[in-house]
C-alpha positions in Angstrom: -28.9 42.6 42.3 -32.0 40.9 41.7 -33.7 41.5 38.5 -36.8 42.3 39.8 -35.2 44.8 42.4 -33.4 46.2 39.2 -36.9 46.8 37.3 -38.4 48.3 40.8 -35.8 50.8 40.9 -36.1 51.4 37.3 -39.6 52.4 37.5 -39.3 53.9 40.5 -36.6 56.7 39.3 -38.7 56.7 36.0 -41.9 58.0 38.1 -40.3 60.6 39.9 -38.3 62.4 37.0 -41.2 62.2 34.9 -43.2 63.9 38.1 -41.8 67.4 37.1 -42.8 67.4 32.8 -46.2 66.0 33.4 -47.0 69.1 36.4 -45.5 71.6 34.2 -47.5 70.9 31.5 -51.2 70.3 33.1 -50.3 74.0 34.5 -49.1 75.4 31.9 -52.2 74.4 29.4 -54.5 75.7 32.5 -52.7 78.5 32.7 -52.7 79.5 29.3 -55.9 78.7 28.4 -57.4 81.6 31.6 -54.8 84.3 30.0 -56.4 83.8 26.4 -53.2 82.2 25.3 -52.5 78.9 23.1 -52.4 76.7 25.7 -51.0 73.5 23.1 -48.6 75.3 22.1 -46.9 76.8 25.0 -47.7 73.2 27.1 -45.2 71.6 24.4 -42.6 74.5 24.7 -42.9 74.5 28.5 -42.8 70.6 28.7 -39.9 69.8 25.8 -37.5 72.5 26.3 -34.5 71.3 28.6 -34.1 72.3 32.0 -37.3 73.8 32.3 -36.1 76.4 30.2 -39.4 76.9 28.4 -41.6 76.6 31.2 -39.5 80.2 32.9 -39.9 81.5 28.9 -43.5 81.0 29.7 -43.7 83.1 33.5 -42.0 85.7 32.0 -43.7 86.4 29.1 -47.4 84.8 29.8 -50.4 87.7 29.8 -52.1 89.4 33.0 -55.4 88.3 33.8 -58.1 89.4 36.3 -57.4 86.9 39.2 -60.2 88.2 41.0 -63.3 86.5 42.3 -66.5 87.1 43.6 -65.9 86.1 47.9 -69.6 84.8 47.4 -69.7 82.2 44.5 -66.2 82.0 43.2 -67.3 83.3 39.7 -64.0 85.7 38.7 -64.7 89.7 38.5 -63.0 92.2 37.6 -62.0 95.7 39.9 -64.5 97.2 37.7 -67.9 95.0 38.5 -70.0 96.8 40.9 -72.3 93.5 41.2 -71.5 89.7 40.8 -72.7 89.0 37.1 -73.5 85.7 38.6 -74.9 85.9 41.7 -75.4 89.3 42.3 -73.6 90.2 45.2 -72.4 93.4 45.8 -68.8 94.0 45.4 -68.3 97.6 45.7 -69.9 100.5 46.9 -71.5 102.8 43.7 -72.1 106.3 43.1 -76.0 107.1 43.4 -76.1 109.7 41.3 -73.7 108.1 37.7 -73.1 104.1 39.4 -70.0 104.4 38.9 -67.9 101.8 41.4 -66.1 104.6 43.8 -64.2 103.7 47.3 -65.6 104.0 51.1 -63.1 106.9 51.8 -64.0 109.2 48.9 -66.3 112.4 49.6 -67.4 112.7 46.1 -68.0 111.0 43.4 -64.9 111.4 40.5 -66.9 110.8 37.5 -70.1 113.2 38.4 -68.8 115.1 41.5 -72.3 114.0 43.4 -71.5 114.1 47.2 -71.0 110.5 48.8 -71.8 111.2 52.0 -75.0 109.1 53.3 -73.9 106.6 50.6 -73.8 102.7 51.7 -70.5 101.5 52.1 -71.2 98.2 53.1 -70.3 96.1 50.0 -68.2 93.0 50.1 -65.2 93.1 47.9 -63.8 90.7 45.8 -60.6 88.3 47.1 -57.9 87.6 45.2 -57.7 83.7 44.0 -54.1 82.3 45.1 -52.0 80.6 42.7 -51.2 77.4 44.8 -51.0 75.0 42.1 -47.5 77.3 40.6 -46.1 77.3 44.9 -46.7 73.5 44.5 -44.7 73.1 41.2 -41.9 74.8 42.3 -41.6 73.1 45.5 -41.9 70.0 43.6 -38.7 71.1 41.6 -36.9 71.8 44.3 -38.1 68.3 46.5 -37.5 65.6 42.9 -33.8 66.1 42.7 -33.4 66.1 46.5 -35.5 62.7 46.3 -33.5 61.4 43.8 -30.3 62.3 45.5 -31.4 60.4 48.2 -32.6 57.8 46.3 -28.9 57.3 44.5 -27.0 57.7 47.9 -29.8 54.8 49.6 -29.1 52.9 46.7 -25.4 52.7 46.1 -25.4 52.0 49.8 -28.0 49.1 49.9 -26.4 47.8 46.7 -23.2 47.7 47.5 -24.0 46.1 50.6 -25.3 43.3 48.3 -27.7 40.0 49.9 -25.9 37.9 52.6 -23.7 35.7 51.1 -23.1 31.7 52.1 -21.6 30.3 54.8 -20.2 26.9 55.8 -19.7 25.4 59.2 -17.4 23.1 60.9 -16.8 22.3 64.5 -14.0 20.7 65.5 -12.4 19.2 68.7 -9.1 20.1 68.8 -7.4 16.6 67.3 -9.5 16.5 64.4 -8.4 20.3 63.6 -5.1 18.6 63.4 -5.8 15.9 61.4 -7.5 18.0 58.8 -5.3 20.9 58.9 -2.3 19.7 56.5 -0.3 22.5 57.3 2.2 22.3 59.9 3.0 25.5 60.4 -0.6 26.6 60.8 -1.1 24.0 63.1 1.7 25.7 65.3 0.2 28.9 65.1 -3.2 27.6 65.8 -2.4 26.3 68.9 0.0 29.1 70.4 -3.0 32.0 69.6 -5.8 29.0 71.4 -3.3 28.2 74.3 -3.2 32.7 74.3 -6.6 33.0 75.2 -7.3 29.3 76.5 -9.4 30.0 80.2 -10.5 33.3 79.5 -13.9 34.8 80.3 -17.1 35.6 78.0 -15.3 36.5 74.8 -14.6 35.2 71.5 -12.0 35.0 69.4 -11.5 34.6 65.5 -8.4 34.3 63.0 -9.5 35.9 59.8 -8.3 35.5 56.5 -9.6 37.5 53.3 -9.0 34.9 49.9 -10.6 37.5 46.7 -12.0 36.2 43.6 -11.5 36.8 40.2 -14.8 38.6 40.7 -16.6 40.2 43.4 -19.4 37.7 44.7 -16.9 34.9 44.5 -15.1 36.5 47.5 -14.0 34.2 50.1 -13.8 34.8 54.3 -11.9 31.9 56.4 -12.8 32.3 60.0 -11.6 30.5 62.5 -13.2 30.8 65.5 -13.0 29.7 69.3 -15.4 30.1 72.0 -14.0 29.1 75.6 -17.0 28.5 77.1 -19.2 27.6 74.0 -17.8 24.2 72.2 -19.3 20.6 72.1 -22.6 22.1 70.8 -25.9 19.9 70.8 -27.7 23.0 68.9 -25.9 25.7 67.1 -26.7 28.1 64.7 -25.0 30.1 61.8 -26.8 32.5 59.5 -26.2 35.7 57.6 -27.8 38.9 57.3 -27.6 41.9 55.1 -28.0 45.6 56.1 -27.2 49.5 55.2 -24.2 48.6 57.6 -22.7 45.4 55.5 -23.1 41.8 56.3 -23.5 39.7 59.7 -22.4 36.2 60.5 -24.3 35.3 63.2 -23.2 32.4 65.3 -25.7 31.2 68.2 -24.0 29.1 70.8 -25.3 27.6 74.0 -23.0 27.9 77.4 -21.4 24.3 77.7 -18.5 25.4 79.5 -16.3 23.2 77.1 -12.7 24.8 75.7 -11.8 21.9 73.7 -13.4 23.0 70.4 -12.7 25.5 67.5 -15.3 26.3 64.5 -14.2 26.3 61.2 -16.1 28.8 59.2 -16.1 29.5 55.6 -18.4 32.9 53.9 -18.6 33.4 50.3 -19.9 36.9 49.5 -19.1 40.4 48.1 -17.6 41.9 51.7 -16.2 40.3 54.8 -18.9 40.2 57.3 -18.8 41.1 60.9 -18.9 38.4 63.5 -21.9 38.6 65.8 -21.4 35.7 68.5 -24.4 34.8 70.5 -23.2 32.5 74.1 -26.5 31.2 76.4 -29.0 34.2 74.9 -26.4 37.1 75.5 -24.2 38.9 73.0 -20.2 38.2 73.6 -17.9 40.1 72.3 -15.2 38.9 69.5 -11.4 40.0 69.0 -11.1 38.9 65.2 -7.2 38.8 64.2 -6.5 39.5 60.5 -3.7 36.4 59.6 -2.3 36.1 55.9 -2.6 32.1 55.9 -5.9 30.1 56.0 -6.7 28.8 59.7 -9.6 26.7 58.6 -10.1 23.0 57.3 -11.3 24.3 54.3 -8.9 24.0 51.6 -7.4 26.4 49.2 -6.0 24.9 46.5 -3.1 26.3 45.0 -1.3 27.6 41.9 0.9 24.4 41.8 2.8 26.1 38.6 3.9 29.2 40.5 4.3 27.0 44.3 8.4 24.9 44.5 7.7 21.4 45.3 9.0 22.1 48.5 6.7 24.5 49.6 3.5 22.5 48.8 1.8 22.0 51.7 -0.4 19.7 50.5 -1.3 17.8 47.1 -4.5 16.4 46.2 -4.7 12.7 47.2 -5.1 11.4 43.5 -5.6 11.7 40.2 -7.3 9.4 37.6 -6.3 10.4 34.4 -8.9 8.3 31.6 -8.2 7.8 27.8 -10.6 8.3 25.5 -10.7 6.9 21.9 -13.4 8.7 19.3 -15.6 6.7 18.0 -17.5 9.2 16.1 -17.9 13.1 16.0 -18.7 14.2 19.7 -18.7 10.7 21.0 -16.2 8.5 23.0 -15.2 5.2 24.8 -13.0 4.9 27.8 -10.1 2.5 26.6 -7.9 2.9 29.9 -7.8 4.6 33.1 -4.9 5.5 35.4 -4.5 6.7 39.3 -1.9 8.6 40.2 -1.0 8.8 43.8 2.9 9.4 43.9 3.4 12.9 45.3 5.9 13.3 42.9 3.9 12.5 39.9 0.8 13.8 41.5 3.3 17.7 41.8 4.0 17.2 38.0 0.7 16.8 36.9 -0.7 19.8 38.5 1.8 22.1 38.3 1.8 21.3 34.2 -2.4 22.2 34.8 -1.9 25.4 36.4 0.7 26.1 34.2 -1.9 26.1 30.8 -2.5 29.8 29.3 -5.9 30.7 30.8 -7.4 31.9 27.5 -9.5 35.0 28.4 -13.2 35.9 26.7 -11.0 37.4 23.4 -9.6 34.0 22.4 -10.9 32.5 19.3 -12.0 29.4 20.9 -14.5 30.8 22.6 -16.2 32.0 19.2 -15.4 28.0 17.8 -17.2 26.5 20.9 -20.0 25.8 19.0 -18.4 23.6 16.9 -16.0 21.8 18.6 -15.4 18.3 18.6 -14.0 17.4 22.5 -14.4 13.5 21.5 -11.3 11.7 22.0 -8.2 13.1 24.5 -8.6 12.0 28.1 -10.4 13.1 31.2 -8.7 14.2 33.9 -10.6 13.8 37.6 -8.7 15.5 40.3 -9.3 14.4 43.9 -8.2 16.7 46.5 -10.1 14.1 48.9 -10.7 10.8 48.0 -14.8 9.6 48.9 -15.1 6.4 47.4 -18.4 6.2 48.6 -19.5 9.3 45.8 -19.2 9.3 42.2 -18.9 13.3 42.3 -18.6 15.6 45.4 -17.4 19.0 46.3 -13.4 18.0 46.6 -13.6 16.9 43.1 -13.0 18.5 40.1 -13.1 17.1 36.3 -11.1 18.3 33.2 -11.5 17.4 30.0 -8.0 17.6 27.0 -8.3 17.5 23.4 -7.0 18.3 20.9 -8.1 21.0 18.3 -6.8 22.0 15.0 -3.1 21.0 16.2 -3.1 23.0 20.0 -3.6 20.6 22.5 -6.3 22.5 24.8 -7.6 21.6 28.5 -11.1 22.7 29.6 -10.8 23.3 33.9 -13.9 23.0 35.5 -12.8 24.4 38.7 -12.9 27.6 37.1 -16.6 28.6 37.8 -16.8 31.4 35.4 -16.8 29.8 31.7 -13.8 31.1 30.7 -12.2 28.1 31.8 -10.3 26.9 28.3 -6.4 26.5 28.7 -4.0 26.5 26.0 -1.4 23.4 27.0 1.7 22.9 25.5 2.7 19.6 23.6 4.8 18.0 26.5 1.8 17.7 28.6 -0.3 15.6 26.1 3.0 13.9 26.1 2.8 13.3 29.4 -0.6 12.2 30.0 0.4 9.5 27.0 3.3 8.4 29.2 0.9 7.7 32.2 0.1 4.4 30.0 3.2 3.5 29.2 5.0 3.7 32.3 4.6 1.7 35.5 3.7 4.3 38.1 3.2 3.6 41.8 
């Protein structure tokens, strides 16, 4: 979640949580003053006591007071007032003999026994003041927790969905796909899948492979999409979006009538998206089949230390090992390089690298990073695809090998999370040294 969004959410929750104490405090202070009670003391009790206990106690023990008011000017009055002391409005009929307040249906005055027949009973009685503030506070006490629950539910759904991921797209002819797909088994499975749907109507078909990352934000989803009437695009667009219902990957295609193409898609995000395919401006249905292999042409680098040589489907095209000579603290110079293309040697190197003991964040090596001197040793450039025109590209990784306190360490930059140190055995250092003593193919 972005930092600004987090701060906004926290401020919103804090505002809601503080609303009830603020309303309670203002109400208790005003009400206590009106009743002749200690307003500051009861305000502190009502606000600071947890779970509104202080407010409940105040409502139970507060003193009574006259809640009558003059119907003309609104000044506070009591039941004994005959006229309003502020504006003189007649509030109750009075005995003509003793001026005591009387009721309209009385026949004689209860104080002086004077007859009341003929006495004018045209007074406007006091009206009772409505305590609307208390009703509002009680509504807030109920509404605020409900709002917090709704906010939490909506926030959970939204933030679980997360931001839309990133996407890469390749459009390939069948021949291009066969050349770029390193696995013969996968090529055969994809060809049979295409033959099953070739020539069908306005549908899209997709093979999906999920590859969980070490951390949620690195999960990858691979799609191989076949649209029988939408190949050979001159104007295609792809994008991602996010909503309460998850992420969506949208592919917008023109209707070409060409069925000789495949779309290879790599999506990186928290959760696998649903596919939305548009053909000629019309959304079409897409049949998605989940498989246990990567059907796309985007490479997934295997753990060679866990893969027997005979089951390895592809290796890096080249590994270049450069020997470094320490020239001073923190500085080195190149003294030689060896490019390895022999498949057996490539496998031996990659299996040794992947077999290095991965160090988690509790390892002392990370605490000592500020004082590490990685000069000397070796630099290893792993090129899964050789692209001579680029010094660095996405299919290349640079690994650093050095010695520290008698141990051999490798910094594996294929691991993007920082905890990328591997503890290598002594035989690995000797393997690298041997590359410079042997005449390798």
